[in-house]
N, CA, C and O atoms as a MOPAC input file, in Angstrom:
PM7 MOZYME 1SCF
protein

 N     71.48800 1    -8.47900 1    59.12600 1
 C     70.17200 1    -7.78800 1    59.46400 1
 C     69.01500 1    -8.48700 1    58.59500 1
 O     69.22200 1    -8.69200 1    57.39900 1
 N     67.94500 1    -8.80900 1    59.11900 1
 C     66.93300 1    -9.54800 1    58.24900 1
 C     66.31700 1    -8.38100 1    57.30400 1
 O     66.34900 1    -7.19300 1    57.62300 1
 N     65.82600 1    -8.81200 1    56.25700 1
 C     65.14800 1    -7.87100 1    55.35900 1
 C     63.88800 1    -7.40800 1    55.93100 1
 O     63.15600 1    -8.23200 1    56.47800 1
 N     63.52600 1    -6.06500 1    55.86000 1
 C     62.36100 1    -5.32300 1    56.36800 1
 C     61.15500 1    -5.69200 1    55.39300 1
 O     61.24200 1    -5.61900 1    54.16800 1
 N     60.09500 1    -6.07100 1    56.04200 1
 C     58.81500 1    -6.36100 1    55.25500 1
 C     57.64700 1    -5.88600 1    56.00000 1
 O     57.44900 1    -6.18300 1    57.17900 1
 N     56.75400 1    -5.02700 1    55.18300 1
 C     55.65000 1    -4.27700 1    55.86500 1
 C     54.33000 1    -5.01700 1    55.09000 1
 O     54.30200 1    -5.12900 1    53.86500 1
 N     53.40200 1    -5.43400 1    55.84400 1
 C     52.07600 1    -5.84900 1    55.13500 1
 C     51.10500 1    -4.58600 1    55.83100 1
 O     51.04700 1    -4.26500 1    57.01800 1
 N     50.46700 1    -4.07400 1    54.80700 1
 C     49.45600 1    -2.93400 1    54.93400 1
 C     48.08400 1    -3.47200 1    54.64000 1
 O     47.68900 1    -3.65200 1    53.48800 1
 N     47.27900 1    -3.75600 1    55.84500 1
 C     45.90300 1    -4.14500 1    55.69500 1
 C     44.84900 1    -3.00500 1    55.51900 1
 O     44.61200 1    -2.26000 1    56.47000 1
 N     44.31900 1    -2.88000 1    54.52100 1
 C     43.23800 1    -1.90000 1    54.39300 1
 C     41.85100 1    -2.36900 1    54.82300 1
 O     41.28600 1    -3.25500 1    54.18200 1
 N     41.32000 1    -1.83500 1    55.82700 1
 C     40.00300 1    -2.25000 1    56.15600 1
 C     38.97600 1    -1.13400 1    55.90500 1
 O     37.77700 1    -1.41100 1    55.89700 1
 N     39.37000 1    -0.00500 1    55.72100 1
 C     38.46100 1     1.16000 1    55.42700 1
 C     37.57100 1     0.95500 1    54.15600 1
 O     38.06400 1     0.72000 1    53.05200 1
 N     36.34500 1     1.04900 1    54.36600 1
 C     35.44800 1     1.11200 1    53.20300 1
 C     35.39300 1     2.17400 1    52.38800 1
 O     35.89400 1     3.21800 1    52.80700 1
 N     34.82900 1     2.15600 1    51.16200 1
 C     34.73500 1     3.18300 1    50.04300 1
 C     33.86600 1     4.33300 1    50.34100 1
 O     33.96700 1     5.35800 1    49.66800 1
 N     32.91600 1     4.21900 1    51.42300 1
 C     31.71300 1     5.19100 1    51.47300 1
 C     32.04700 1     6.48500 1    52.10700 1
 O     31.12200 1     7.29300 1    52.18600 1
 N     33.20400 1     6.82500 1    52.57300 1
 C     33.54300 1     8.03900 1    53.27100 1
 C     34.92900 1     8.60900 1    52.88000 1
 O     35.86600 1     7.93200 1    52.45700 1
 N     34.93000 1    10.00400 1    53.08900 1
 C     36.18200 1    10.60800 1    52.89000 1
 C     37.31700 1    10.12700 1    53.52100 1
 O     38.41800 1    10.12300 1    52.97000 1
 N     37.08300 1     9.65500 1    54.82600 1
 C     38.15100 1     8.90300 1    55.63200 1
 C     38.56600 1     7.63900 1    54.94000 1
 O     39.75400 1     7.31500 1    54.94800 1
 N     37.66900 1     6.91200 1    54.34800 1
 C     37.97200 1     5.62900 1    53.68800 1
 C     38.86000 1     5.87700 1    52.33100 1
 O     39.70200 1     5.08900 1    51.90000 1
 N     38.53700 1     7.00100 1    51.81100 1
 C     39.28300 1     7.33500 1    50.46100 1
 C     40.80000 1     7.70800 1    50.89100 1
 O     41.76300 1     7.28100 1    50.25400 1
 N     40.93100 1     8.55500 1    52.04700 1
 C     42.12700 1     8.84800 1    52.40100 1
 C     42.82900 1     7.72500 1    52.92000 1
 O     44.05600 1     7.77000 1    52.82100 1
 N     42.34300 1     6.78700 1    53.42100 1
 C     43.07700 1     5.52700 1    53.88100 1
 C     43.67200 1     4.76600 1    52.86200 1
 O     44.84400 1     4.39000 1    52.86200 1
 N     42.60600 1     4.48800 1    51.75700 1
 C     42.95800 1     3.78800 1    50.49100 1
 C     44.13400 1     4.46600 1    49.98500 1
 O     45.22800 1     3.91000 1    49.89100 1
 N     43.90900 1     5.66300 1    49.66300 1
 C     45.22700 1     6.42300 1    49.06000 1
 C     46.46300 1     6.23000 1    49.79100 1
 O     47.46500 1     5.78400 1    49.23300 1
 N     46.43100 1     6.58600 1    51.16700 1
 C     47.72100 1     6.44000 1    51.76700 1
 C     48.14500 1     5.00200 1    51.97000 1
 O     49.35800 1     4.87000 1    52.13600 1
 N     47.38900 1     3.84000 1    51.99500 1
 C     47.91600 1     2.46200 1    51.84500 1
 C     48.65400 1     2.35900 1    50.64300 1
 O     49.74200 1     1.78500 1    50.68400 1
 N     48.18000 1     2.88400 1    49.44400 1
 C     49.05700 1     2.81300 1    48.12100 1
 C     50.35500 1     3.60200 1    48.23800 1
 O     51.44600 1     3.15300 1    47.88500 1
 N     50.14900 1     4.87400 1    48.78700 1
 C     51.30200 1     5.67500 1    48.92400 1
 C     52.42100 1     5.10200 1    49.88600 1
 O     53.62400 1     5.25900 1    49.68000 1
 N     51.95300 1     4.50600 1    50.82100 1
 C     52.91800 1     3.87900 1    51.98600 1
 C     53.67400 1     2.73900 1    51.19700 1
 O     54.89400 1     2.57400 1    51.22500 1
 N     52.74900 1     1.96500 1    50.47800 1
 C     53.39500 1     0.88500 1    49.77700 1
 C     54.49300 1     1.27300 1    48.81300 1
 O     55.60700 1     0.74900 1    48.84000 1
 N     54.14000 1     2.18800 1    47.98500 1
 C     55.00000 1     2.96100 1    46.92700 1
 C     56.26000 1     3.32100 1    47.53700 1
 O     57.27500 1     2.86500 1    47.01100 1
 N     56.37700 1     4.10500 1    48.61600 1
 C     57.37500 1     4.64000 1    49.17500 1
 C     58.27500 1     3.52600 1    49.86500 1
 O     59.50100 1     3.56900 1    49.76000 1
 N     57.69800 1     2.64600 1    50.48800 1
 C     58.39300 1     1.49700 1    50.99900 1
 C     59.15900 1     0.78000 1    49.99600 1
 O     60.36200 1     0.60200 1    50.18700 1
 N     58.51500 1     0.29500 1    48.81000 1
 C     59.24800 1    -0.18500 1    47.78600 1
 C     60.21800 1     0.55200 1    47.25000 1
 O     61.27600 1    -0.02900 1    47.00800 1
 N     60.10900 1     1.86200 1    46.96600 1
 C     61.18400 1     2.87900 1    46.58500 1
 C     62.30100 1     2.84900 1    47.31600 1
 O     63.39900 1     3.14000 1    46.84300 1
 N     62.08300 1     2.44300 1    48.70400 1
 C     63.24000 1     2.37500 1    49.57200 1
 C     63.82800 1     1.19200 1    49.84800 1
 O     64.68400 1     1.03400 1    50.71900 1
 N     63.30200 1     0.17000 1    48.97600 1
 C     63.93200 1    -1.18900 1    49.11600 1
 C     63.34800 1    -2.00500 1    50.16900 1
 O     63.94700 1    -3.02700 1    50.50300 1
 N     62.12400 1    -1.64700 1    50.80100 1
 C     61.61300 1    -2.34200 1    51.84400 1
 C     60.33800 1    -3.18300 1    51.28900 1
 O     59.42100 1    -2.56400 1    50.75000 1
 N     60.28900 1    -4.38900 1    51.40200 1
 C     59.27300 1    -5.15400 1    50.74800 1
 C     57.78000 1    -4.75300 1    51.40700 1
 O     57.64200 1    -4.61000 1    52.62200 1
 N     56.73700 1    -4.59800 1    50.49300 1
 C     55.41600 1    -4.07400 1    50.95500 1
 C     54.61200 1    -5.18600 1    50.23300 1
 O     54.87500 1    -5.72200 1    49.15600 1
 N     53.42700 1    -5.44100 1    51.18800 1
 C     52.43500 1    -6.22400 1    50.51700 1
 C     50.96800 1    -5.56100 1    51.09900 1
 O     50.74100 1    -5.24400 1    52.26700 1
 N     50.19200 1    -5.46600 1    50.11800 1
 C     48.75800 1    -4.83000 1    50.53900 1
 C     47.67700 1    -6.08700 1    50.68400 1
 O     47.55100 1    -7.01100 1    49.88000 1
 N     46.91500 1    -5.88200 1    51.94000 1
 C     45.82900 1    -6.83000 1    51.94400 1
 C     44.65200 1    -5.98700 1    52.17600 1
 O     44.58700 1    -5.16100 1    53.08600 1
 N     43.60900 1    -6.24900 1    51.21900 1
 C     42.35700 1    -5.68300 1    51.24700 1
 C     41.52800 1    -6.67700 1    52.05400 1
 O     41.17900 1    -7.74700 1    51.55400 1
 N     41.19400 1    -6.30600 1    53.37400 1
 C     40.24600 1    -6.84300 1    54.24100 1
 C     39.04900 1    -6.14000 1    54.67200 1
 O     39.06200 1    -4.91400 1    54.56100 1
 N     37.90900 1    -6.76800 1    55.19500 1
 C     36.85500 1    -6.13100 1    55.76200 1
 C     36.19000 1    -5.30000 1    54.54800 1
 O     36.04100 1    -5.71600 1    53.40000 1
 N     35.88600 1    -4.24900 1    54.96600 1
 C     35.37700 1    -3.28100 1    54.01500 1
 C     36.37900 1    -2.73500 1    52.92200 1
 O     35.99000 1    -2.11900 1    51.92900 1
 N     37.68100 1    -3.01000 1    53.18800 1
 C     38.74300 1    -2.72600 1    52.31300 1
 C     38.58500 1    -3.44100 1    50.91000 1
 O     39.06000 1    -3.00400 1    49.86200 1
 N     37.85300 1    -4.59900 1    51.04200 1
 C     37.66200 1    -5.43000 1    49.80800 1
 C     36.71300 1    -4.52200 1    48.81700 1
 O     36.73200 1    -4.78900 1    47.61500 1
 N     36.01900 1    -3.62800 1    49.22300 1
 C     35.44900 1    -2.66800 1    48.43300 1
 C     36.35200 1    -1.78400 1    47.56800 1
 O     36.06900 1    -1.40700 1    46.43100 1
 N     37.37000 1    -1.52300 1    48.18100 1
 C     38.55200 1    -0.55900 1    47.40800 1
 C     39.10900 1    -1.61600 1    46.41800 1
 O     39.28000 1    -1.31200 1    45.23700 1
 N     39.35300 1    -2.67600 1    46.82100 1
 C     40.01000 1    -3.74300 1    45.72400 1
 C     39.23700 1    -3.76400 1    44.42100 1
 O     39.83600 1    -3.80200 1    43.34600 1
 N     37.88600 1    -3.73900 1    44.50100 1
 C     36.99400 1    -3.74100 1    43.34700 1
 C     37.00000 1    -2.54300 1    42.72300 1
 O     36.77900 1    -2.64400 1    41.51600 1
 N     37.18600 1    -1.37900 1    43.13900 1
 C     37.29600 1    -0.10300 1    42.75200 1
 C     38.71200 1     0.00700 1    42.02200 1
 O     38.78900 1     0.59500 1    40.94300 1
 N     39.74700 1    -0.52400 1    42.58100 1
 C     41.09700 1    -0.45900 1    41.93900 1
 C     41.18300 1    -1.14600 1    40.72300 1
 O     41.81700 1    -0.63500 1    39.80000 1
 N     40.51100 1    -2.47900 1    40.55800 1
 C     40.59400 1    -3.37400 1    39.56400 1
 C     39.60200 1    -2.99000 1    38.56100 1
 O     39.93400 1    -3.32800 1    37.42500 1
 N     38.48000 1    -2.38100 1    38.64900 1
 C     37.40800 1    -1.87800 1    37.95500 1
 C     36.89400 1    -0.60000 1    38.21800 1
 O     35.72600 1    -0.51300 1    38.59700 1
 N     37.76200 1     0.66600 1    38.04100 1
 C     37.49900 1     1.85800 1    38.49800 1
 C     36.34000 1     2.57100 1    37.61500 1
 O     36.33700 1     2.44200 1    36.39100 1
 N     35.47000 1     3.24100 1    38.21800 1
 C     34.33700 1     3.78700 1    37.55700 1
 C     34.52800 1     5.50100 1    37.55800 1
 O     34.35100 1     6.17500 1    36.54400 1
 N     34.87300 1     6.00000 1    38.72400 1
 C     34.88900 1     7.48400 1    38.57600 1
 C     36.30000 1     7.85000 1    38.33100 1
 O     37.18800 1     6.99900 1    38.39000 1
 N     36.55900 1     9.23000 1    38.02800 1
 C     37.71000 1     9.77900 1    37.76900 1
 C     38.68000 1     9.58300 1    39.08500 1
 O     39.85600 1     9.27300 1    38.89600 1
 N     38.24700 1     9.74200 1    40.22800 1
 C     39.05100 1     9.47500 1    41.44200 1
 C     39.48500 1     8.20500 1    41.41600 1
 O     40.69900 1     8.00700 1    41.44600 1
 N     38.56700 1     7.10700 1    41.35600 1
 C     38.95200 1     5.75600 1    41.18800 1
 C     39.93300 1     5.34500 1    40.13700 1
 O     40.71000 1     4.40200 1    40.28900 1
 N     39.86700 1     6.08800 1    39.06800 1
 C     40.85400 1     5.83500 1    37.90900 1
 C     42.29800 1     6.24400 1    38.38800 1
 O     43.29900 1     5.58400 1    38.11000 1
 N     42.30600 1     7.49200 1    39.19700 1
 C     43.50500 1     7.95500 1    39.38700 1
 C     44.28800 1     7.00400 1    40.53000 1
 O     45.51400 1     6.92200 1    40.59500 1
 N     43.27700 1     6.24200 1    41.49200 1
 C     43.93800 1     5.44000 1    42.43900 1
 C     44.27200 1     4.17600 1    41.70300 1
 O     45.26400 1     3.54100 1    42.06000 1
 N     43.56900 1     3.77800 1    40.75600 1
 C     43.93600 1     2.56900 1    39.96800 1
 C     45.20400 1     2.55000 1    39.28500 1
 O     45.99900 1     1.61100 1    39.24000 1
 N     45.32100 1     3.87200 1    38.67400 1
 C     46.66500 1     3.95400 1    38.05500 1
 C     47.96600 1     4.04300 1    39.02500 1
 O     49.08600 1     3.70900 1    38.64000 1
 N     47.69400 1     4.51900 1    40.29100 1
 C     48.69400 1     4.33800 1    41.30300 1
 C     48.75400 1     2.89700 1    41.67600 1
 O     49.86100 1     2.36100 1    41.73200 1
 N     47.70100 1     2.23200 1    41.93300 1
 C     47.82100 1     0.70900 1    42.16500 1
 C     48.47900 1     0.11400 1    41.12300 1
 O     49.42700 1    -0.59600 1    41.45800 1
 N     48.23800 1     0.20500 1    39.93200 1
 C     48.93800 1    -0.53100 1    38.93400 1
 C     50.45000 1    -0.21500 1    38.65300 1
 O     51.24500 1    -1.00800 1    38.14900 1
 N     50.73900 1     1.14600 1    39.08000 1
 C     52.16900 1     1.37800 1    39.21400 1
 C     52.87300 1     0.65500 1    40.29100 1
 O     53.98200 1     0.18200 1    40.03800 1
 N     52.32200 1     0.50800 1    41.53700 1
 C     52.95200 1    -0.10600 1    42.67900 1
 C     53.01900 1    -1.60600 1    42.46800 1
 O     53.89700 1    -2.27800 1    43.00900 1
 N     52.08100 1    -2.13400 1    41.67400 1
 C     52.03100 1    -3.58500 1    41.32100 1
 C     53.26500 1    -3.78500 1    40.41700 1
 O     53.98300 1    -4.76200 1    40.63000 1
 N     53.56500 1    -2.90600 1    39.40100 1
 C     54.66800 1    -3.00500 1    38.65000 1
 C     56.01100 1    -2.79800 1    39.35500 1
 O     57.02500 1    -3.18400 1    38.77400 1
 N     56.10200 1    -2.21900 1    40.56000 1
 C     57.31200 1    -2.03400 1    41.38500 1
 C     57.47700 1    -3.41200 1    42.15900 1
 O     58.51300 1    -3.63700 1    42.78400 1
 N     56.45900 1    -4.30900 1    42.10600 1
 C     56.68500 1    -5.48000 1    42.85300 1
 C     55.75000 1    -5.73300 1    44.11900 1
 O     55.85400 1    -6.72500 1    44.84000 1
 N     54.85000 1    -4.73600 1    44.29100 1
 C     54.06700 1    -4.92100 1    45.49600 1
 C     52.95500 1    -5.85400 1    45.27900 1
 O     52.04300 1    -5.56900 1    44.50400 1
 N     52.99600 1    -7.02400 1    45.97100 1
 C     52.04400 1    -8.00700 1    46.01900 1
 C     50.80200 1    -7.73400 1    46.76700 1
 O     50.84500 1    -6.96000 1    47.72300 1
 N     49.65900 1    -8.32200 1    46.40200 1
 C     48.42500 1    -7.92000 1    47.11200 1
 C     47.51500 1    -9.09000 1    47.28900 1
 O     47.51700 1    -9.99300 1    46.45300 1
 N     46.76800 1    -9.11900 1    48.29700 1
 C     45.64900 1   -10.10600 1    48.38900 1
 C     44.37800 1    -9.45100 1    48.92000 1
 O     44.34900 1    -8.38700 1    49.53800 1
 N     43.17900 1   -10.32400 1    48.55900 1
 C     41.94600 1    -9.70800 1    48.90900 1
 C     41.25300 1   -10.85500 1    49.61900 1
 O     41.25500 1   -12.02000 1    49.22100 1
 N     40.64900 1   -10.39000 1    50.73300 1
 C     39.82600 1   -11.38600 1    51.55500 1
 C     38.77900 1   -12.05900 1    50.78800 1
 O     37.95100 1   -11.33800 1    50.23000 1
 N     38.67700 1   -13.43600 1    50.66100 1
 C     37.78000 1   -14.12400 1    49.94200 1
 C     36.39300 1   -13.92400 1    50.71400 1
 O     35.37500 1   -13.59900 1    50.10300 1
 N     36.41500 1   -14.14300 1    52.12800 1
 C     35.08000 1   -13.85900 1    52.91900 1
 C     34.52400 1   -12.52600 1    52.73300 1
 O     33.35700 1   -12.34100 1    52.38900 1
 N     35.43900 1   -11.51900 1    52.98100 1
 C     34.94900 1   -10.06200 1    53.18700 1
 C     34.57200 1    -9.74200 1    51.66000 1
 O     33.61700 1    -8.98300 1    51.49300 1
 N     35.11900 1   -10.16300 1    50.72100 1
 C     34.66000 1    -9.75100 1    49.39600 1
 C     33.11100 1   -10.07600 1    49.13200 1
 O     32.36300 1    -9.30200 1    48.53400 1
 N     32.76100 1   -11.20100 1    49.60400 1
 C     31.39600 1   -11.76900 1    49.57800 1
 C     30.61200 1   -11.04100 1    50.49400 1
 O     29.51300 1   -10.62600 1    50.12500 1
 N     31.07800 1   -10.79400 1    51.80300 1
 C     30.25800 1   -10.07700 1    52.72600 1
 C     29.95400 1    -8.47500 1    52.34900 1
 O     28.92500 1    -7.94400 1    52.76800 1
 N     30.77300 1    -7.85000 1    51.65300 1
 C     30.64900 1    -6.63000 1    51.08700 1
 C     30.24200 1    -6.42200 1    49.56500 1
 O     30.28800 1    -5.40000 1    48.87900 1
 N     29.85100 1    -7.64300 1    49.26800 1
 C     29.14600 1    -7.61600 1    47.71300 1
 C     29.89900 1    -7.24300 1    46.70000 1
 O     29.40500 1    -6.67200 1    45.72700 1
 N     31.30700 1    -7.54200 1    46.80600 1
 C     32.23600 1    -7.29700 1    45.39600 1
 C     32.73100 1    -8.50800 1    44.92100 1
 O     33.48200 1    -8.55800 1    43.94700 1
 N     32.34000 1    -9.54700 1    45.57700 1
 C     33.02600 1   -11.04100 1    45.06600 1
 C     33.00800 1   -11.28900 1    43.64200 1
 O     34.01200 1   -11.59700 1    43.00000 1
 N     31.66800 1   -11.12800 1    43.08300 1
 C     31.53500 1   -11.33300 1    41.78600 1
 C     32.35300 1   -10.45400 1    40.90500 1
 O     33.06800 1   -10.89300 1    40.00300 1
 N     32.20300 1    -9.04700 1    41.23800 1
 C     32.96000 1    -8.14400 1    40.35400 1
 C     34.57000 1    -8.39300 1    40.35900 1
 O     35.26200 1    -8.17400 1    39.36500 1
 N     35.06100 1    -8.85500 1    41.54000 1
 C     36.53300 1    -9.30200 1    41.45900 1
 C     36.81600 1   -10.49900 1    40.57800 1
 O     37.76900 1   -10.58700 1    39.80400 1
 N     35.89400 1   -11.40000 1    40.77800 1
 C     36.04200 1   -12.75100 1    39.95500 1
 C     35.93400 1   -12.33800 1    38.50400 1
 O     36.72100 1   -12.85400 1    37.71000 1
 N     35.05300 1   -11.47400 1    38.08000 1
 C     34.85800 1   -11.03600 1    36.69700 1
 C     36.32100 1   -10.41900 1    36.30600 1
 O     36.76200 1   -10.67100 1    35.18400 1
 N     36.98400 1    -9.71800 1    37.09500 1
 C     38.24000 1    -9.18800 1    36.69600 1
 C     39.38900 1   -10.05600 1    36.87300 1
 O     40.52700 1    -9.60600 1    36.74100 1
 N     39.15200 1   -11.36100 1    37.18500 1
 C     40.09900 1   -12.30600 1    37.24500 1
 C     41.15300 1   -12.24600 1    38.36200 1
 O     42.26800 1   -12.76700 1    38.35100 1
 N     40.53100 1   -11.44300 1    39.41400 1
 C     41.40400 1   -11.34100 1    40.73300 1
 C     41.46700 1   -12.51200 1    41.46000 1
 O     40.37100 1   -13.04100 1    41.64100 1
 N     42.49000 1   -13.11200 1    41.96100 1
 C     42.39700 1   -14.16900 1    43.12300 1
 C     42.17900 1   -13.65000 1    44.42400 1
 O     42.67500 1   -12.61100 1    44.85800 1
 N     41.29700 1   -14.53600 1    45.12100 1
 C     40.90400 1   -14.09300 1    46.37500 1
 C     41.77400 1   -15.08200 1    47.41400 1
 O     42.10000 1   -16.23200 1    47.12100 1
 N     42.08900 1   -14.41500 1    48.69000 1
 C     42.86200 1   -15.08500 1    49.64900 1
 C     41.81500 1   -15.78000 1    50.69200 1
 O     40.75000 1   -15.20800 1    50.92500 1
 N     42.11600 1   -16.94300 1    51.27600 1
 C     41.34200 1   -17.39600 1    52.35900 1
 C     42.23200 1   -18.50100 1    53.22000 1
 O     41.66600 1   -19.54600 1    53.53700 1
 N     43.32300 1   -18.33500 1    53.52200 1
 C     44.08600 1   -19.31300 1    54.24800 1
 C     43.58200 1   -19.60700 1    55.70000 1
 O     43.73600 1   -20.71500 1    56.21500 1
 N     43.13100 1   -18.83200 1    56.17100 1
 C     42.58300 1   -18.80700 1    57.75900 1
 C     41.06700 1   -18.48600 1    57.65900 1
 O     40.76900 1   -17.33600 1    57.33500 1
 N     40.11500 1   -19.34800 1    57.89500 1
 C     38.83600 1   -19.30100 1    57.92700 1
 C     38.22900 1   -18.40700 1    56.98800 1
 O     37.27900 1   -17.67600 1    57.26900 1
 N     38.86500 1   -18.48400 1    55.71500 1
 C     38.27900 1   -17.84700 1    54.44700 1
 C     38.72400 1   -16.44300 1    54.46500 1
 O     38.15500 1   -15.58000 1    53.79600 1
 N     39.90500 1   -16.16600 1    55.35000 1
 C     40.51700 1   -14.64900 1    55.35800 1
 C     41.87600 1   -15.00600 1    55.19500 1
 O     42.32900 1   -16.14000 1    55.35400 1
 N     42.68100 1   -13.71700 1    54.78400 1
 C     44.17300 1   -13.88900 1    54.73300 1
 C     44.71500 1   -14.16800 1    56.12700 1
 O     44.25100 1   -13.76400 1    57.19400 1
 N     45.76900 1   -14.92200 1    55.92500 1
 C     46.48600 1   -15.51400 1    57.20200 1
 C     47.38900 1   -14.23300 1    57.88100 1
 O     48.39200 1   -13.80000 1    57.31300 1
 N     47.01600 1   -13.82700 1    58.84800 1
 C     47.89900 1   -12.82000 1    59.59900 1
 C     49.14900 1   -13.54600 1    60.17800 1
 O     50.29600 1   -13.10200 1    60.10800 1
 N     48.80700 1   -14.63200 1    60.71600 1
 C     49.85500 1   -15.34600 1    61.26600 1
 C     50.98600 1   -15.76200 1    60.35900 1
 O     52.17200 1   -15.74100 1    60.68700 1
 N     50.49200 1   -16.15900 1    59.13900 1
 C     51.36500 1   -16.50500 1    58.04000 1
 C     52.21300 1   -15.31200 1    57.66600 1
 O     53.40000 1   -15.52700 1    57.42100 1
 N     51.73900 1   -14.06300 1    57.59300 1
 C     52.56200 1   -12.96100 1    57.28900 1
 C     53.57500 1   -12.62000 1    58.43800 1
 O     54.64700 1   -12.06700 1    58.18800 1
 N     53.20900 1   -12.95700 1    59.65900 1
 C     54.04300 1   -12.70400 1    60.75500 1
 C     55.11000 1   -13.53300 1    60.63000 1
 O     56.26000 1   -13.10400 1    60.73200 1
 N     54.84600 1   -14.73000 1    60.41000 1
 C     55.91800 1   -15.91800 1    60.42500 1
 C     56.74800 1   -15.67400 1    59.16000 1
 O     57.91200 1   -16.07600 1    59.15600 1
 N     56.28500 1   -15.09200 1    58.16000 1
 C     57.18600 1   -14.76700 1    56.93000 1
 C     57.96400 1   -13.56800 1    57.15600 1
 O     58.64900 1   -13.07700 1    56.25800 1
 N     57.87900 1   -13.01900 1    58.45500 1
 C     58.81400 1   -11.80100 1    58.75800 1
 C     58.06600 1   -10.42100 1    58.44900 1
 O     58.76300 1    -9.41000 1    58.36900 1
 N     56.81500 1   -10.33800 1    58.28800 1
 C     56.07600 1    -9.07300 1    57.87300 1
 C     55.72200 1    -8.40900 1    59.27500 1
 O     55.19100 1    -9.10300 1    60.14200 1
 N     56.00000 1    -7.12900 1    59.49200 1
 C     55.36200 1    -6.24700 1    60.28700 1
 C     53.89700 1    -5.89200 1    59.80500 1
 O     53.72400 1    -5.80700 1    58.59000 1
 N     52.91700 1    -5.69400 1    60.58700 1
 C     51.50500 1    -5.54600 1    60.04000 1
 C     51.05800 1    -4.26000 1    60.66200 1
 O     51.15500 1    -3.95100 1    61.84900 1
 N     50.48300 1    -3.46100 1    59.54300 1
 C     49.94900 1    -2.25500 1    59.75600 1
 C     48.54500 1    -2.27400 1    59.29300 1
 O     48.27000 1    -2.85600 1    58.24400 1
 N     47.68500 1    -1.71500 1    59.95800 1
 C     46.26300 1    -1.67200 1    59.75900 1
 C     45.68700 1    -0.40000 1    59.55000 1
 O     45.69600 1     0.38000 1    60.50200 1
 N     45.19500 1    -0.05500 1    58.49300 1
 C     44.38700 1     1.29900 1    58.10100 1
 C     43.16800 1     1.07400 1    57.91300 1
 O     42.41100 1     1.99500 1    57.60700 1

């Protein structure tokens, strides 16, 4: 039986309670999957690129809590990527570059969904 792999794409922005809930749950889902031996990968795409900036350079206490969770799942082995194009469109590219975070742009300056599928990932979008 092939290894189970899940790619969680966060597209929710940081400006609403719903966006906060989607960001939190994308991290929780990745954490639980890894704890159960399932490979998880996070992709911050669209407005979700705003969350990537908040996780690598948190400002508020809520963001700091999410950033600690994010650091913990990275330590578990959860890989992540941030859309190059969308980070510019949502005006967080400079902030991410300052933090030394690599940006992903294999397909028209966006992460490659086809590449993930070819690598055996099931794709979930939040």
